[in-house]
N, C-alpha and C positions, 0 to 999 in steps of 0.2 A: 551343684557340685560338678556336673559335667562341664559347665562353662569354666569353672575354676581350673579343672584339669587341662582343658583345651588351652587356657591362657598359660599355664605352667609349661606345657610342652612347646608352645610356639615361642614364648618370650625368653625362656632361660636355656634352651639348647643344651640339655644336660650331657655331661660326659658319659662315656661308656665305662665299663669296669676298669678300675685302676688295679693292675695286677699286684703291686707291692703294698704290703702292709694295710690291706683293706680291713677296717675295723669290724668286729662282730657285735659290738655293743657301744652305744654312744649316749652320753648325757646331752642336754641341749647345748651347753657350751662347746662340747666336743663336736657336735654336729655343725655348729656355726664355723668353728675353726677348720674342719675338714672341707666344708663347702667353700670357704674362702680360697682354697687351693685348687679344688677339683671342679668347680663350676665354670663352664665355658665363658659365661658373661664376665666373670672376674678375670679369666685369662685374657680375654680381649681387652679389658681395661688396662691390664698390666702391659700388654703389647703397645697400647696407645701411649702409655707413659714412656716406654722405651723409645718409641718413635719421636716423642717430644725431646728426649735427651739427645737423640741423633740429630734432630733439627737444630738443636743448640750449636753443635759443632759445625753443621752445614752453614749456619749463619755467620759464625765467627770466622770461618775459613775464607770468606769473601775478602776480609781485610788483611789476610796473610799473603805472602808472595805467591804468585801464580806463574808457573812455567809451562810453556806450550812449545811443541815442535811441529814444524810443517815440512812435508816432503812434496815436491811438485815436479811432475814430468810432463812435458808438452811436445807433441809431434805435429808440426805444421804441415799437414798433408798438402795443402795449397798455400804457399806463402803469400802474404799480402803484397801488392805492387804499389809503389809510390811513384808519383810523377815529379821529376826534377827539371827545372829549365835547362834546355840543351846547351845554352851558352856557357853553363858552368863547366862543361866538358869540351869546350871549343866548338860547339855546334852553332847553327844559325839562331839568331834571336827570335823569340816568338814561338819556338818549338819546345817540346818536352821530351825528356828521355825517361823510359820505364826502368825502374830499378827496385830490387828487393834488398832488405836489410836483414842482417843476422843469419843464423844457421837454421836448418830445418828442424832440429831437435834441441831442446834445452832441458836441463834438470837443475833443481835448486833444493837445498835443504836449509832450514832456518830454525833457530831456537830463540825464543823471546821470554824474558822475565818481566813481569808487570807487578807493580806494588801500588795498591790504592793508598793515596795520601789523605784524601778527604772526600766524603760523600755523605750528604745529609741523611739520605735514606738508610745508609749503613749504620749511622749513629743511632737512629731511631730503632733499627732492627736489633742492635746490640742491647739497647736499653730495655727492649721487650722480651729478651730471652728468659729472664727469671719469671716474668709474668706468664708466659706461655707454658712454662714448666708447672707453675701454680695451677693453671687451668687443667692440665693433665692430671695433676694430683687430686684436684677437687672432683673431677669426673670419676677417677678411680674410687675416691671415698664415697661418692654418691652410689656408685655401683655396689660397693661393699655394704652400705646401709640397706639397699634394696634387697640384696641377697640375704642379709641377716633377717630382715622382716619376713621374707617369704619362707625362709627355713623355720623361723619361730612359728609362723602360722601353721605350716605343714606338720611340724613336730607336735604342737599342741593338739591339732586335729586328730593325729594318730593316737596319742595317749588318752585323749578324751573319748575317742571311739572305743578304745580298749576298756576304759573304766565303765563305759556304758554297757558293754557286753558283760562284764563281771557283775554289775548291779542286776541286770536282767536275769542272768543265770541264778543268782542268789534268790531273787524274787520267785522265779519259776520253781526252784527247788523247794522253797517254803510253801508256795501255793499248791504244789503237787501233793505234798503231805496233807494239806488242809482238805483238798478235794477227796483224797482217799479216806480221811477221817469222816467227812460229811457223808460220803457214799456208804460207809459202814453204818452210820446212824440211820440213813435212809432205808437200808436193807433191814435194819432192826425195827423200823417203824417209828423212830424217834425224830425224824426230820422229813420235810417235804421234798419232793423231786425238784421243785423249783430252786431250792437252795443249792442242790448239786449243779443244776444247769447254770445258775448265776456264777458260781465259782469256776465252772468249766468254761464259761464264756470269757471270763477274765484271763484264765490260763491260755486259752487259744490266742487271745489278743497279744499276750506277752510272748508267746512262741513266734508269732509273726514278726513282732518287733525285734526279737533276738536274731532271726534269720537276716533281717535287713541290717541290723547293727553289726553282725559278723562280716557281712559283705563290705560295709562301709569301713570297718576296722582294717580289713585286708587291703582295701583300695587305698586308704589313707597311709598305711604303712608302706605301700609300694611307692606312693608319691614321695615320701621322705627318702627312700632309696634312690629314686631317680634324681632328686635334687642334689643328692650327695655324690652322684656319679657311681653308685654301687649297683651291681647286677641284681636283678629281681630274684635270681636263684640263690643269691648269697644270704646267709642268715644275718639278721641285724636286730639286736635287742635295744629298745629305747629304755634307758635305765631311770630317767627322771619320772617322778610322779606329780600329778597335778597339785596335790597338797603341799609338797615341798617347794614347787615353783611359786605357788601363791605366797608362801611365807617369805620367800626371797624377794618378792615384788610388792610387799605391803610396806612401802617406805616413802610415803608422800612427805617430801621435805617441807619444813616450815618456811625456809627461805626460798623465795622465787628464784630459780636458777636462770631464768631468762632464756632468750633464743638467739643471742648475738652470734653464737657459733653455728647456727643453722646452715646446712650445706647449700640449700637453695639460695639463701641470702648471699653467701660467699660467691656462688656462681654468678648471681646477678651483679655483684660488685666486680667480678672478673670481666663481665661484659662491658661495664663502663670503662674500665682501664683499657680493654681491647680497642674500643671505639676512640678513646683518647689517643692511643698510639697510631691508629689509622688516620686520624685527623692530622696529627703531627707529621705523619709520613707524607700525606698529600701536600702539606705546606713545604716539606723538605725537598720535594721534587723540583721546586723553583730555585734551589741553591745550586751553585756550580759544583762540579766534581773534578777532582785533580788526581791524575794517575802518572806515575813515573814508569819508564820502560827502558830496557836495554836489550838489544838483540844482535845476533851475529848470523851471517849467512854465507854460503858458498854456492856459486853457480858454475855450471859447465855447459859448453855449447859444442854441437857436433852436427854434421850433416847425416851421420848414420849413428846407430846405437852402439857407441863405444865408450860409454860412461864407466864401464868396469875395467877398461884397459888402464895399465899403469901409465901410459903416455897421455892419458886424458888430462887436460889442464883444468884446474878449478880456481876460480877467482873469488876471493873473500871480501866481505864487507861487514862493517859493524856500526851500530848507532846507539846513541843514548838520547833520551828526550823526556819531555813532560807534556802530557796531553791535558788540556783544560776544556771541559764541556760546559758551556754557559747557556742555560735555557733563557731565551730572550722573549719570544712571543708565541703563544700557543692558541691564538684566537679565543682566549678566555676559557680554554678547556681545563687548564689547571685550577683556575679560580672556581669553576663550576664543580670540579671534583672535590675541592676543599670545602666548599659550601655544603655539598651533599654529605660529606663525612661529618661536618659539624651538626647537621640535622640528625644524622644517625646517632651521634653522641647524645643529643638531647632526648632521642627516643629511648636510648639505653638508661638514661637517668630516670625517665618516667617509668620504664619497666621495673627499675629497682624499687621505686616508691610503691608500685603495685605489688611487687613481690613481698615487700616488707609488710604491707597491710594484710596480704594473704597469709603470710607466716604467722603474724600476730593472731589472726582469727583462728588458724589451725592450732596454734599453741594454746590459746584459751579454751578452745573446744576440746583439745586432747586432755588438758588438766581437768576439765569438768567431767569428761567421759571416764577418766580414771577414778576420780572421786566417787562418781555414781556407781562404777563397777565395784569398788570396794564396799560401798554402802549396800548395794544390792546383794553382794556375796554374803555379808554378815546377816542381812535380813533373811536371805534364803536359807542360810544355815539354821537360824532360829525357827523358820517355818518347817524345815526338815525335822528338827527335833520334835516340834509340836505334832507334825503329821505322823511321825513314828509312834508317838504316845496315843494319838487318836486311833490309829489303825490297831494298835495292840489292845486298847480298851474295847473297841468294837468286836475284835476277834474273841476276846474273853466273854463279852456279853452274848455273842452269837452262839458259842458253844454252851453257854448257860441258859440259852433260850430267851434272853432278854433283848436281843436285837435281831432284826431280819437279815436275810442274806443280801437284800438290796442295800441295806445300810452298811454292811460289811464291804460290799463291792464298791460303794461310793468312797469309803475311807481308803480302800486299797488303791483305787484309781487316783485319788488325790495324792497319796504317798508316792506312787510311781511318777506322777507328773512333777512333783517337787524334787524328786531325786534327779530327774533329767535337768531341771532348772538349776540345781546345785552344781552339777557337773559343768553346765554352761557358764555359771557365774564364776567358777574357778578359772575356766578358760578365758573368760572376758577380762579378768583382772590382769593376767599376764599379757594378753593382746594389747590392752589399752596402755599398760605400762611401757610396752615395747614401742608403741606408736609415739608416746610422749618422749621417750628416750631418743628416738630417731629425730624428732623435731629439735630437741635440745642439742642433739648430736653427741649423745653418750652411747657407749656400746650397750645394746639392749640387754645383754647378759654379761 
């Protein structure tokens, strides 16, 4: 149990108290619904889906017009000197004159509009948008199923612990009366002291079990609160009972529903599509890209910073053109990348086959476990009825002097043990049905 709690606290990062509309009582369905909103793991999955939706627009925007503006100021603290043949200026041949070009300071502003006309990688990216949204949706759905499973387990654990406490309290109440009756018979000389001691021994054992059961019930109830993001100080009643949940989950369908909608299979299929897109992306890197552009610029020149003066002259320029980028030779780098992507794709296909085999095994095992849980539940119910009759008969015989205290104690211990098994069998039916529903990908409740 300690390991389970440790796992819960580490893995599910539960929310603190949500101030508005905190429930004071929940059924199992309501607990799942509340957990879908207030569990932090679910909130993180929702954020991942929102990120994927933003990524969609980020990818699409690459193919839309892009406008950029550049402002450039340059101060040539030491202007470069160029050597010009002196004879250009009437000097002797063979000599050079030192000359500087331009002004010490320049300023330029430019605006450019670019439009992508064709790029193979962009085409692949656009084709993959819906796929990556599907991935985010599937991750969100898997998180949802995991949260449902863990809430179901915790809720069942809490109500089973409560049922155990009630059964023990009833047994203690009945046995206490029996002990008092036998004690009176002993004082009257109609019963041996050992008979009192045997029953007292059983009563002490039940009291010890009750103390432990109460602690477990309180702890299990706290786990449910934590999973739902509800303060431990807040009241919370769990309204569903084990018997009612068992009746809702005794529905083994005659038709095999199959596992085609299993979330793990869908995620494995996602991986194949992802690697196919990456493979096509690597091949698309060898295609040319085509971009159109138009820009306009103004440049000013001055020997001092006078660009803000009205007398400053600005010279404009404008251009339109098309840029073509053609990958020619990459020393076989692109070929190696494409081959590596193809190998990764084959690995994804192999992983899918493995996932399908694993899900098939889990599905068959879950069906078998569910059938066995139902069978064990009904068998235990029959055993409980039988154990109650045996205990009642032995109690009657004991007070009539026809059975020993040892025989009565054995019948009582047998009854108490089967009572525990019956509670566990009801819990197991719902747990196994939930496990099967998750594999099929139905809502557990």
